[in-house]
PADRENNU-719619 format. One line per 10 residues: number of its first residue (from 0); their letters; for each residue x, z, y of N, C-alpha, C. Coordinates in steps of 0.001 Angstrom, whole numbers. Example, Ala and Ser with C-alpha at 12.3 -4.5 7.8 and 13.67 -1.06 7.14 Angstrom:
% PADRENNU-719619
0 = AS = 13190,7800,-5690,12300,7800,-4500,13200,7800,-3300; 12850,7080,-2250,13670,7140,-1060,12900,7870,30 $
This chain:
% PADRENNU-719619
0 = XXXXXXXXXX = 23000,11459,-3437,23215,10120,-2916,22376,9863,-1666; 21130,10398,-1638,20263,10174,-489,20847,10720,812; 21440,11949,840,22052,12421,2082,23193,11521,2547; 23948,10953,1618,25084,10114,1980,24637,8826,2645; 23438,8335,2298,22949,7062,2836,21780,7266,3792; 21672,8471,4345,20539,8772,5225,20537,7904,6480; 21682,7418,6912,21739,6628,8133,21479,5156,7953; 21325,4687,6723,21091,3274,6462,19586,3003,6510; 19110,2019,7279,17669,1730,7361,17091,1413,5993; 15837,1855,5762,15214,1629,4467,14903,152,4238 $
10 = XXXXXXXXXX = 14924,-661,5309,14727,-2094,5126,15954,-2753,4512; 17099,-2045,4501,18337,-2579,3937,18734,-1892,2641; 18254,-667,2448,18724,108,1291,17640,1069,843; 17371,1091,-452,16451,2045,-1061,17234,2891,-2050; 16987,4203,-2020,17758,5126,-2849,16807,6001,-3639; 17098,6185,-4916,16399,7159,-5744,17416,7809,-6667; 17654,9135,-6451,18681,9860,-7198,20014,9118,-7074; 20561,8572,-8177,21837,7866,-8096,21655,6355,-8226; 20436,5857,-7964,20178,4422,-7989,20133,3897,-6553; 20820,2797,-6315,20895,2212,-4983,20482,748,-5064 $
20 = XXXXXXXXXX = 19589,340,-4168,19190,-1063,-4086,19458,-1542,-2662; 20445,-2416,-2501,20744,-3015,-1207,20117,-4398,-1183; 19357,-4732,-141,18612,-5974,-139,18543,-6558,1267; 18151,-7829,1327,18001,-8508,2603,17137,-9732,2461; 16662,-10266,3596,15783,-11425,3575,16544,-12723,3369; 17872,-12669,3453,18698,-13848,3214,20017,-13390,2605; 20827,-14377,2194,22118,-14018,1612,22964,-13239,2617; 23037,-13744,3863,23860,-13089,4884,23360,-11676,5179; 22015,-11518,5282,21456,-10194,5573,21724,-9226,4429; 21569,-9717,3207,21814,-8855,2047,23291,-8484,1946 $
30 = XXXXXXXXXX = 24171,-9442,2237,25599,-9156,2170,25998,-8138,3234; 25421,-8269,4444,25706,-7295,5508,25192,-5910,5128; 24007,-5871,4513,23458,-4585,4068,24353,-3964,3007; 24820,-4782,2081,25702,-4293,1027,26991,-3733,1617; 27543,-4430,2614,28772,-3945,3254,28550,-2570,3884; 27418,-2410,4607,27146,-1122,5251,26953,-6,4218; 26261,-319,3140,26047,688,2097,27374,1145,1496; 28258,193,1213,29555,546,635,30400,1360,1610; 30298,1043,2901,31049,1804,3900,30554,3249,3968; 29236,3429,3928,28681,4782,3965,29073,5569,2713 $
40 = XXXXXXXXXX = 29046,4913,1581,29440,5591,334,30906,6001,390; 31743,5109,917,33172,5415,1032,33416,6568,1996; 32708,6560,3143,32886,7635,4130,32423,8985,3595; 31492,8967,2632,31011,10220,2031,31915,10696,905; 32970,9924,584,33888,10316,-473,33348,10095,-1866; 32355,9204,-1989,31758,8936,-3295,32320,7640,-3882; 32143,7471,-5180,32637,6278,-5863,31536,5683,-6721; 31557,4366,-6875,30629,3665,-7758,31366,3183,-8995; 30666,3151,-10106,31253,2655,-11336,31044,1142,-11379; 32118,334,-11354,31958,-1127,-11288,31108,-1691,-12413 $
50 = XXXXXXXXXX = 31207,-1119,-13615,30464,-1659,-14749,28961,-1452,-14611; 28559,-552,-13705,27133,-277,-13528,26558,-958,-12287; 27350,-1813,-11647,26888,-2524,-10464,26503,-3954,-10823; 25430,-4439,-10224,24982,-5815,-10422,24899,-6500,-9066; 25542,-7647,-8940,25595,-8366,-7673,24896,-9718,-7791; 24282,-10152,-6684,23670,-11478,-6594,22669,-11715,-7712; 21809,-10735,-7931,20841,-10842,-9026,19624,-11655,-8594; 19114,-12474,-9494,17863,-13184,-9257,16670,-12237,-9459; 16872,-11209,-10285,15779,-10298,-10614,16379,-8930,-10920; 15702,-7855,-10506,16193,-6509,-10762,15010,-5561,-10898 $
60 = XXXXXXXXXX = 15156,-4574,-11774,14120,-3549,-11937,14542,-2302,-11180; 13633,-1812,-10328,13931,-613,-9535,12685,259,-9502; 12805,1502,-10001,11696,2440,-10070,10500,1860,-10822; 10790,1094,-11853,9720,558,-12669,9098,-712,-12128; 9580,-1231,-10958,9060,-2455,-10370,10087,-3569,-10547; 9595,-4771,-10730,10490,-5895,-10935,10568,-6733,-9663; 11746,-6812,-9077,11953,-7608,-7873,12505,-8972,-8227; 11899,-10031,-7650,12304,-11388,-7955,12440,-12181,-6666; 12982,-13403,-6794,12936,-14319,-5667,11477,-14634,-5394; 11103,-14662,-4098,9690,-14850,-3804,9289,-16313,-3884 $
70 = XXXXXXXXXX = 8030,-16580,-3520,7481,-17904,-3705,8155,-18956,-2824; 8792,-18545,-1741,9457,-19466,-845,10905,-19718,-1262; 11273,-19243,-2463,12626,-19433,-2989,13684,-18885,-2036; 13325,-17863,-1287,14287,-17259,-382,15371,-16581,-1201; 16634,-16811,-852,17735,-16198,-1587,17808,-14724,-1244; 17999,-13924,-2262,18154,-12496,-2058,19358,-12014,-2838; 20052,-11053,-2268,21189,-10456,-2954,20951,-8972,-3065; 21165,-8445,-4235,20943,-7022,-4420,22119,-6409,-5144; 22382,-5182,-4809,23372,-4395,-5540,22612,-3235,-6152; 22591,-3166,-7443,21776,-2169,-8123,22611,-1413,-9132 $
80 = XXXXXXXXXX = 22874,-137,-8867,23547,707,-9846,22456,1305,-10701; 22416,896,-11950,21233,1104,-12752,21346,2343,-13630; 20337,3173,-13584,20188,4271,-14546,19010,3916,-15429; 18603,4828,-16328,17516,4519,-17246,16179,4384,-16548; 15327,3549,-17080,14009,3337,-16488,13097,4538,-16698; 13448,5420,-17637,12597,6590,-17886,12539,7477,-16649; 13687,7753,-16027,13706,8613,-14849,12918,7975,-13718; 13007,6643,-13607,12282,5946,-12564,10777,6060,-12789; 10362,5932,-14043,8937,5902,-14341,8248,7213,-13982; 8989,8283,-13895,8399,9574,-13557,8071,9686,-12081 $
90 = XXXXXXXXXX = 8582,8764,-11282,8463,8953,-9833,7135,8486,-9292; 6575,7391,-9824,5345,6866,-9273,4561,6148,-10338; 3273,5967,-10109,2455,5257,-11074,1940,3928,-10535; 2088,3637,-9257,1622,2358,-8738,2658,1715,-7822; 2895,2289,-6625,3869,1711,-5722,4787,2795,-5181; 5989,2425,-4838,6943,3379,-4316,6822,3464,-2808; 6944,2393,-2113,6816,2367,-668,6504,949,-248; 6053,786,985,5517,-518,1360,6598,-1581,1438; 7869,-1196,1648,8932,-2196,1668,9020,-2919,331; 8739,-2162,-744,8779,-2778,-2063,7531,-3601,-2350 $
100 = XXXXXXXXXX = 6406,-3223,-1744,5149,-3849,-2115,5123,-5335,-1794; 5895,-5766,-778,5898,-7182,-418,6729,-8002,-1382; 7722,-7383,-2012,8672,-8141,-2813,8564,-7884,-4310; 7956,-6747,-4684,8004,-6342,-6085,6627,-6369,-6716; 6561,-6763,-7959,5321,-6795,-8700,4937,-5375,-9102; 3705,-4959,-8804,3243,-3608,-9098,2886,-3494,-10569; 3367,-2433,-11193,3072,-2185,-12599,1803,-1358,-12695; 873,-1793,-13512,-402,-1109,-13670,-196,250,-14333; -1109,1187,-14012,-1030,2532,-14575,-1065,2500,-16108; -1778,1524,-16661,-1842,1395,-18122,-472,1084,-18708 $
110 = XXXXXXXXXX = 323,277,-17966,1669,-45,-18435,2534,1204,-18497; 2398,2071,-17456,3163,3329,-17455,2797,4148,-18683; 1492,4308,-18885,1013,5140,-19980,1509,4612,-21324; 1414,3316,-21502,1854,2709,-22751,3344,2893,-22957; 4125,2647,-21875,5576,2773,-21991,6032,4183,-22290; 5397,5166,-21639,5790,6555,-21860,5411,7026,-23262; 4248,6605,-23746,3817,7034,-25075,4717,6473,-26168; 5322,5316,-25918,6180,4696,-26929,7644,5116,-26803; 7990,5809,-25723,9374,6203,-25488,9707,7434,-26336; 10660,7354,-27245,10970,8503,-28111,11499,9708,-27340 $
120 = XXXXXXXXXX = 12148,9472,-26190,12670,10589,-25404,11562,11317,-24651; 10501,10595,-24292,9416,11199,-23523,8304,11759,-24400; 8219,11324,-25636,7136,11771,-26508,7057,13289,-26638; 8171,13994,-26928,8055,15462,-27011,7718,16096,-25669; 8203,15502,-24561,7923,16059,-23231,6433,15964,-22927; 5816,14846,-23277,4381,14689,-23060,3588,15750,-23811; 4017,16067,-25023,3329,17100,-25802,3486,18464,-25151; 4673,18758,-24616,4897,20058,-23952,3985,20205,-22746; 3936,19152,-21915,3160,19237,-20677,1666,19303,-20982; 1216,18555,-21977,-189,18613,-22361,-574,20012,-22824 $
130 = XXXXXXXXXX = 322,20665,-23561,55,22015,-24060,385,23094,-23043; 1032,22697,-21911,1443,23644,-20879,2304,24763,-21456; 3241,24369,-22325,4113,25360,-22950,5486,24741,-23183; 6495,25354,-22616,7855,24848,-22804,8479,25511,-24028; 9005,24730,-24963,9571,25309,-26187,10891,26016,-25906; 11333,26881,-26807,12635,27547,-26625,13774,26540,-26742; 14914,26920,-26163,16062,26021,-26131,16531,25642,-27531; 16395,26537,-28484,16855,26249,-29838,16208,24986,-30405; 14949,24754,-30034,14242,23575,-30529,14630,22311,-29769; 15158,22480,-28561,15460,21333,-27703,16910,20893,-27830 $
140 = XXXXXXXXXX = 17781,21787,-28264,19221,21529,-28271,19602,20294,-29077; 18807,19948,-30078,19139,18816,-30939,18580,17499,-30400; 17817,17538,-29326,17193,16341,-28787,18145,15596,-27858; 17695,14463,-27335,18545,13601,-26512,18813,14238,-25153; 19880,13815,-24458,20166,14334,-23108,19003,14117,-22142; 18313,12972,-22255,17160,12715,-21398,16094,13787,-21590; 15787,14080,-22843,14739,15058,-23140,15153,16445,-22681; 16406,16791,-22890,16882,18110,-22453,16858,18230,-20934; 17150,17124,-20231,17095,17155,-18777,15684,17410,-18268; 14690,16801,-18903,13302,17022,-18509,12819,18409,-18929 $
150 = XXXXXXXXXX = 13358,18929,-20028,13041,20309,-20427,13455,21280,-19328; 14622,21026,-18728,15109,21907,-17656,14234,21815,-16407; 13535,20687,-16231,12682,20488,-15050,11207,20645,-15404; 10916,21372,-16463,9548,21457,-16983,8556,21921,-15930; 8947,22893,-15081,8029,23442,-14095,7682,22435,-13012; 8400,21310,-12975,8149,20293,-11954,7488,19042,-12544; 6923,19167,-13728,6284,18027,-14381,4783,18235,-14453; 4047,17127,-14419,2604,17189,-14602,2115,15856,-15157; 884,15860,-15666,234,14645,-16115,-832,14255,-15112; -757,13031,-14622,-1756,12494,-13708,-2343,11249,-14351 $
160 = XXXXXXXXXX = -3627,11326,-14764,-4267,10226,-15486,-3476,9859,-16739; -2902,10881,-17383,-2156,10672,-18611,-715,10261,-18418; -310,9982,-17178,1053,9537,-16889,1892,10724,-16428; 3070,10859,-16991,3970,11950,-16652,4586,11703,-15283; 4494,12698,-14408,5065,12605,-13067,5910,13839,-12787; 6793,13714,-11796,7665,14825,-11425,7514,15135,-9948; 7541,16391,-9606,7447,16825,-8220,8839,17053,-7669; 8934,17093,-6352,10169,17555,-5725,9841,18789,-4903; 10831,19599,-4607,10640,20864,-3915,11109,20728,-2477; 10214,21088,-1534,10561,21080,-121,11620,22148,123 $
170 = XXXXXXXXXX = 12829,21782,615,13915,22762,743,13568,23950,1634; 12849,23700,2737,12592,24777,3698,11585,25784,3171; 10523,25311,2528,9441,26188,2101,9441,26465,612; 10270,25733,-156,10296,25824,-1619,8942,25452,-2212; 8156,24688,-1481,6843,24268,-1950,6945,22955,-2717; 6227,22870,-3828,6223,21633,-4614,5356,20589,-3941; 5849,19350,-3921,5078,18260,-3344,5084,17088,-4313; 3933,16439,-4413,3786,15296,-5301,3660,14045,-4476; 4180,12951,-4981,4118,11700,-4257,2695,11167,-4206; 2312,10642,-3056,1032,9971,-2891,1270,8473,-3006 $
180 = XXXXXXXXXX = 676,7797,-3991,884,6350,-4127,463,5618,-2860; 1179,4573,-2513,900,3815,-1298,-525,3272,-1285; -1030,2874,-2448,-2365,2304,-2523,-3454,3324,-2209; -3128,4623,-2223,-4112,5658,-1941,-4042,6160,-499; -3139,5610,306,-2968,6090,1676,-4011,5532,2632; -4612,4397,2287,-5475,3689,3227,-6554,4532,3864; -7253,5336,3100,-8353,6108,3638,-7981,7501,4095; -6695,7819,4123,-6255,9167,4475,-5721,9235,5901; -5661,10444,6432,-5161,10684,7786,-4065,11736,7741; -2940,11437,8358,-1836,12394,8462,-2080,13289,9666 $
190 = XXXXXXXXXX = -2114,14609,9437,-2347,15581,10507,-1091,16415,10689; -551,16407,11899,620,17223,12230,212,18218,13312; 349,19506,12991,-118,20565,13879,1057,21393,14387; 1045,21684,15687,2068,22540,16313,1486,23939,16446; 2229,24945,15954,1757,26327,15966,2604,27200,16884; 1973,28248,17392,2686,29310,18093,2987,30415,17086; 4271,30659,16838,4672,31636,15830,4334,33056,16284; 3722,33814,15404,3389,35210,15672,3914,36045,14513; 4853,36908,14810,5515,37664,13751,4584,38645,13071; 3594,39156,13807,2776,40231,13260,1336,39818,12964 $
200 = XXXXXXXXXX = 989,38566,13216,-371,38144,12965,-377,36683,12539; -1563,36102,12496,-1688,34716,12086,-1156,33795,13180; -437,32750,12784,73,31794,13748,-1085,31025,14385; -1014,30822,15708,-2082,30141,16432,-1755,28667,16595; -2727,27811,16310,-2551,26365,16459,-2614,25994,17933; -1583,25315,18440,-1545,24866,19832,-2261,23523,19970; -1985,22616,19093,-2601,21300,19130,-2130,20472,17960; -2746,19317,17759,-2331,18462,16653,-2482,16997,17022; -1894,16142,16217,-2097,14704,16314,-2561,14208,14958; -3405,13186,14983,-3967,12633,13750,-3660,11152,13686 $
210 = XXXXXXXXXX = -3045,10743,12585,-2617,9355,12423,-3288,8773,11191; -4270,7866,11367,-4877,7193,10211,-3833,6320,9511; -3696,6499,8219,-2674,5777,7479,-2931,4275,7422; -4206,3850,7558,-4494,2419,7502,-4123,1687,8788; -3662,2441,9809,-3241,1823,11057,-1732,1893,11259; -1007,2301,10225,447,2445,10324,1120,1254,9655; 2107,683,10333,2917,-397,9774,4147,219,9132; 4159,278,7803,5250,921,7090,6459,7,6899; 6404,-1167,7461,7536,-2081,7296,8706,-1715,8195; 8492,-792,9155,9590,-346,10005,9330,1089,10450 $
220 = XXXXXXXXXX = 10375,1736,10945,10271,3119,11413,9590,3145,12780; 8605,4012,12941,7875,4141,14204,8298,5416,14920; 8701,5277,16162,9042,6424,17009,8244,6321,18294; 7421,7316,18590,6600,7275,19791,6183,8682,20195; 5820,8830,21470,5306,10093,21994,3786,10045,21958; 3158,11166,21614,1704,11269,21638,1304,12615,22222; 173,12629,22923,-344,13880,23483,-1026,14694,22392; -764,15991,22392,-1435,16871,21446,-2918,16979,21787; -3741,16946,20762,-5176,17112,20934,-5583,18527,20528; -6745,18941,20999,-7236,20265,20648,-7435,20337,19137 $
230 = XXXXXXXXXX = -6838,21320,18487,-6934,21369,17017,-8328,21746,16558; -8709,21175,15421,-9980,21557,14835,-9857,22933,14190; -10963,23612,14117,-10953,24940,13508,-10617,24815,12034; -9588,25531,11626,-9131,25429,10246,-10031,26240,9320; -10399,25613,8228,-11160,26325,7203,-10192,27077,6306; -10396,28382,6213,-9466,29205,5445,-9516,28842,3967; -8347,28689,3395,-8245,28330,1989,-8812,29453,1118; -9609,29064,142,-10193,30050,-746,-9172,30443,-1808; -8921,31730,-1894,-7889,32249,-2791,-8473,32858,-4063; -9782,33117,-4059,-10415,33725,-5221,-11022,35077,-4892 $
240 = XXXXXXXXXX = -11613,35706,-5891,-12267,37009,-5723,-11790,37962,-6814; -11827,39249,-6481,-11439,40263,-7451,-12480,41360,-7471; -12776,41848,-8668,-13743,42933,-8839,-12993,44196,-9256; -13201,45260,-8471,-12534,46519,-8797,-13516,47670,-8649; -13247,48732,-9361,-14085,49927,-9347,-13283,51093,-8773; -13935,51880,-7922,-13305,53056,-7310,-14082,54316,-7701; -13344,55358,-8008,-13959,56645,-8352,-13074,57772,-7851; -13688,58741,-7165,-12901,59871,-6654,-13561,61195,-7065; -12742,62091,-7619,-13194,63425,-8006,-12554,64431,-7051; -13303,64950,-6080,-12719,65831,-5050,-12096,67097,-5609 $
250 = XXXXXXXXXX = -12746,67725,-6595,-12238,68998,-7109,-10886,68835,-7804; -10680,67693,-8431,-9416,67446,-9129,-8426,66667,-8265; -8889,66152,-7132,-8012,65347,-6276,-7527,64099,-7008; -8435,63444,-7737,-8051,62314,-8575,-8796,61048,-8144; -8028,60017,-7809,-8571,58719,-7424,-8300,57732,-8562; -9358,57122,-9073,-9225,56164,-10173,-9606,54765,-9697; -8711,53841,-9921,-8938,52440,-9568,-8951,51629,-10868; -10028,50906,-11102,-10139,50062,-12286,-10158,48601,-11848; -9177,47844,-12295,-9152,46405,-12047,-9966,45753,-13159; -11147,45268,-12815,-12055,44734,-13826,-11750,43267,-14147 $
260 = XXXXXXXXXX = -11869,42392,-13158,-11642,40972,-13397,-11443,40246,-12063; -11059,38990,-12161,-10935,38125,-10990,-11520,36762,-11353; -11874,35993,-10340,-12459,34677,-10611,-12063,33680,-9532; -12063,32420,-9922,-11799,31302,-9001,-10487,31478,-8238; -9454,31938,-8940,-8164,32130,-8277,-7546,30791,-7902; -6708,30817,-6898,-6012,29605,-6448,-5076,29112,-7553; -5035,27786,-7728,-4151,27196,-8728,-2711,27274,-8229; -1838,27829,-9044,-450,28027,-8631,543,27244,-9476; 173,26905,-10709,1105,26235,-11613,869,24731,-11616; 1831,24013,-12161,1783,22561,-12202,547,22068,-12937 $
270 = XXXXXXXXXX = 154,22731,-14002,-974,22283,-14803,-2328,22649,-14238; -2381,23221,-13036,-3650,23577,-12431,-4165,24948,-12818; -3316,25788,-13401,-3709,27146,-13768,-2762,28144,-13115; -2871,29400,-13508,-1983,30454,-13023,-1752,31463,-14135; -767,32327,-13934,-501,33452,-14839,-672,34736,-14030; -1907,35118,-13714,-2125,36198,-12745,-1955,37607,-13314; -1450,38481,-12464,-1463,39913,-12720,-1708,40613,-11390; -2010,41905,-11433,-2417,42634,-10229,-1491,43823,-10002; -1069,43988,-8755,-306,45168,-8333,-1197,46058,-7475; -1108,47357,-7686,-1861,48323,-6889,-880,49280,-6229 $
280 = XXXXXXXXXX = -935,49381,-4909,-75,50313,-4166,-947,51357,-3479; -579,52608,-3619,-1184,53688,-2847,-291,53927,-1631; -865,53755,-419,-61,53829,797,-592,54912,1730; 340,55471,2507,-21,56445,3533,1001,56348,4657; 490,56197,5880,1351,56064,7063,2342,54902,6921; 1881,53826,6309,2731,52643,6164,3742,52717,5046; 3742,53805,4286,4700,53976,3191,3995,53865,1841; 4680,53239,909,4148,53120,-444,4425,54402,-1219; 3356,55095,-1605,3498,56365,-2306,3591,56163,-3824; 2752,55287,-4359,2739,55026,-5793,2516,53533,-6030 $
290 = XXXXXXXXXX = 2952,53046,-7196,2766,51645,-7542,2361,51523,-9007; 1368,50683,-9269,924,50383,-10628,737,48870,-10738; 693,48361,-11976,391,46944,-12160,-254,46702,-13516; -1031,45623,-13568,-1734,45266,-14793,-841,44401,-15682; -1381,44023,-16816,-710,43054,-17675,-894,41647,-17090; -94,40708,-17570,-172,39313,-17129,-1137,38558,-18041; -2054,37819,-17441,-2978,36976,-18194,-2526,35519,-18051; -2219,34892,-19170,-1616,33566,-19160,-2666,32449,-19005; -2283,31450,-18204,-3026,30183,-18108,-4516,30370,-17853; -4848,31066,-16776,-6256,31269,-16452,-6425,31471,-14952 $
300 = XXXXXXXXXX = -7572,31058,-14453,-7953,31316,-13063,-9073,32341,-12989; -9508,32829,-14162,-10589,33821,-14231,-10196,34938,-15200; -9175,35716,-14870,-8672,36735,-15807,-9597,37947,-15901; -9635,38525,-17089,-10381,39759,-17329,-9373,40851,-17708; -9399,41962,-16985,-8414,43033,-17204,-9064,44305,-17765; -9974,44913,-16990,-10584,46200,-17337,-9500,47247,-17599; -8553,47344,-16680,-7441,48294,-16795,-7573,49369,-15716; -7391,50611,-16110,-7636,51754,-15242,-6319,52408,-14814; -6279,52845,-13533,-5082,53492,-12979,-5523,54689,-12139; -4826,55800,-12291,-5193,57040,-11591,-4084,57472,-10649 $
310 = XXXXXXXXXX = -4506,58038,-9513,-3574,58549,-8500,-4035,59950,-8091; -3077,60811,-7833,-3390,62159,-7341,-3427,62136,-5823; -4634,62365,-5274,-4828,62357,-3819,-5657,63593,-3445; -5049,64593,-2798,-5800,65791,-2393,-6952,65425,-1458; -7988,66235,-1437,-9175,65966,-634,-8838,65811,846; -7890,66600,1335,-7545,66524,2763,-6776,65259,3122; -6334,64518,2103,-5563,63300,2357,-6357,62010,2077; -7531,62131,1445,-8237,60941,982,-8642,60008,2122; -8878,60567,3327,-9252,59733,4473,-8044,59082,5142; -6844,59407,4674,-5638,58901,5329,-4877,57887,4475 $
320 = XXXXXXXXXX = -5370,57599,3279,-4634,56714,2372,-5277,55322,2325; -4522,54393,1781,-4998,53025,1575,-4613,52584,170; -5500,51849,-466,-5216,51251,-1772,-5098,49742,-1563; -3903,49225,-1789,-3626,47811,-1556,-3565,47097,-2906; -4392,46078,-3065,-4490,45330,-4326,-3991,43903,-4071; -2967,43513,-4813,-2374,42182,-4660,-2428,41444,-5990; -2954,40231,-5956,-2963,39371,-7143,-1792,38407,-7026; -944,38371,-8046,248,37535,-8026,268,36589,-9220; 989,35501,-9052,1200,34546,-10147,2566,34818,-10751; 2586,35178,-12020,3850,35509,-12694,4666,34247,-12939 $
330 = XXXXXXXXXX = 5946,34318,-12618,6879,33210,-12858,8130,33793,-13483; 8403,33438,-14733,9539,34033,-15431,10873,33462,-14970; 10812,32369,-14188,12057,31764,-13707,12342,32148,-12259; 11354,31967,-11384,11555,32223,-9964,10797,33438,-9481; 10470,33438,-8199,9781,34552,-7561,8307,34533,-7921; 7719,35706,-8108,6282,35818,-8350,5553,35670,-7019; 4769,34616,-6871,4102,34334,-5604,2766,35049,-5528; 2464,35586,-4350,1185,36253,-4133,76,35220,-3988; -1003,35394,-4730,-2173,34527,-4603,-3055,35014,-3463; -3290,36303,-3418,-4112,36892,-2367,-4042,38395,-2409 $
340 = XXXXXXXXXX = -4653,39011,-1392,-4473,40448,-1223,-5725,41039,-572; -5960,42331,-818,-7064,43047,-191,-6713,44528,-180; -7279,45293,773,-7028,46741,753,-8290,47486,1161; -8427,48685,609,-9535,49583,943,-8937,50891,1432; -9765,51646,2161,-9291,52921,2674,-9168,52899,4180; -8257,53660,4700,-8066,53803,6143,-7842,52440,6819; -8587,52206,7921,-8491,50986,8744,-9038,49736,8063; -9638,49853,6881,-10247,48683,6262,-11535,48334,6994; -11977,47099,6847,-13183,46637,7532,-14062,45870,6545; -15285,45570,6973,-16169,44737,6175,-16538,45349,4836 $
350 = XXXXXXXXXX = -16572,44514,3810,-16964,44979,2473,-15989,46008,1921; -14715,45909,2308,-13722,46872,1839,-14033,48268,2388; -14418,48318,3669,-14759,49611,4281,-16017,50199,3631; -17027,49342,3389,-18266,49841,2768,-18005,50342,1348; -17133,49649,613,-16809,50077,-746,-16176,51466,-742; -15244,51674,170,-14570,52981,273,-15563,54069,676; -16455,53753,1612,-17451,54724,2063,-18424,55060,937; -18828,54049,156,-19729,54318,-977,-19057,55221,-2006; -17763,55039,-2227,-17041,55880,-3186,-17034,57335,-2715; -16769,57554,-1425,-16715,58919,-900,-18100,59563,-881 $
360 = XXXXXXXXXX = -19129,58729,-696,-20493,59266,-647,-21046,59562,-2036; -20377,59075,-3070,-20832,59288,-4446,-19686,59819,-5302; -19272,61076,-5079,-18156,61637,-5839,-18438,61636,-7332; -17360,61423,-8100,-17382,61403,-9570,-18090,60176,-10151; -18573,59309,-9314,-19306,58147,-9803,-18503,56874,-9525; -18242,56059,-10537,-17500,54814,-10297,-18364,53791,-9548; -17779,53191,-8517,-18456,52192,-7694,-17685,50871,-7812; -18330,49863,-8356,-17686,48557,-8535,-18182,47575,-7489; -17279,46693,-7060,-17654,45699,-6060,-16664,44539,-6083; -17179,43348,-5750,-16329,42163,-5620,-15771,42084,-4205 $
370 = XXXXXXXXXX = -14528,41584,-4108,-13891,41374,-2798,-13228,40001,-2771; -13359,39328,-1643,-12684,38038,-1469,-11226,38276,-1118; -10325,37616,-1841,-8895,37763,-1554,-8553,37108,-223; -7610,37707,467,-7174,37208,1778,-5693,36855,1730; -5223,36022,2672,-3794,35686,2698,-2935,36934,2852; -1798,36928,2225,-908,38091,2241,-497,38460,3656; -166,37480,4489,273,37768,5865,-827,38449,6666; -2063,38008,6465,-3186,38585,7200,-3381,40051,6841; -3306,40370,5553,-3470,41759,5120,-2292,42616,5584; -1090,42087,5494,91,42843,5937,-11,43168,7434 $
380 = XXXXXX = -531,42224,8222,-701,42474,9655,-1719,43589,9905; -2805,43596,9120,-3816,44647,9271,-3248,45998,8859; -2421,46018,7821,-1814,47286,7385,-825,47822,8401; -223,46941,9168,791,47367,10148,173,48008,11387; -1126,47795,11590,-1778,48385,12749,-1912,49900,12594; -1682,50589,13668,-1774,52058,13653,-3224,52505,13788 $
């Protein structure tokens, strides 16, 4: 529904999933807004169910907020195709957007919590999210359509201050994003940075603009030109650390890699945890010669493995190989995302180079060391260098 009404100003129409609220500051303005909304819906080839439409309402509930005639008794007309309040309650815990804040009474976070805890359709969902475990379909099949719908969206649910919320996925990046309540925007700054794309290395920041949210008027759309400012130096996101042991036996041509443990890994799942496992690749001349992987450790940012893997590497080849270690977050539904990466061996630098040198200087002796994980793109660029 949102793509179909993308051209209608938000001051005239608010859309959430299949709920539409057409409004205006007077009867004539509201009626004109309603006409435009219906025209856009018709042009998109969509239909409304007459029994679910409400016209000329004195009061209407939208996204958990109650809209009424204001203190000046200004007449308002709204068209509201109403779905259940449960779906609305998942969207926000305080305010939806500033257009609503002037006209609608804000529901306290306690009201959300109370309402969700008493809702029979949401009660099992709250237990699932609290336990961070989605039950099998056999247990859900007998439940209500509402509950089954939320079961299907389990990976996009979280608890914030005890209130169940849902994320949406950015289409371009497939990244999950959570709504920021309007009341929390005041002290924040929106930063938009322009980058120079680099296929083989890190993208370089050209410049950015910074917009304090407390200086923005959200009652209308703002369009303006601004000069890019010199970007601040970005602090690299901490991805975590991994401890591994290296041992090489020259006479047998045997390289042993032991993945001991990892700590402080980046949070990848909705509940603030991850399901990490480790992949080990033996590479030479840019080609993957062998591949190994550890078991998956569920719901932890500090996994302990102590798993050993051996590779056959002749003495004349040991200076030409690389061991690439990648920590990934296991996802049984979608793609397994890389948390971070590191490599030792040929062309490695810093602590990775010293670790490899210590291993070669102490044959038959296992050498353990911690390494800070790096972004996957950064490591891939280093591996691509000749």
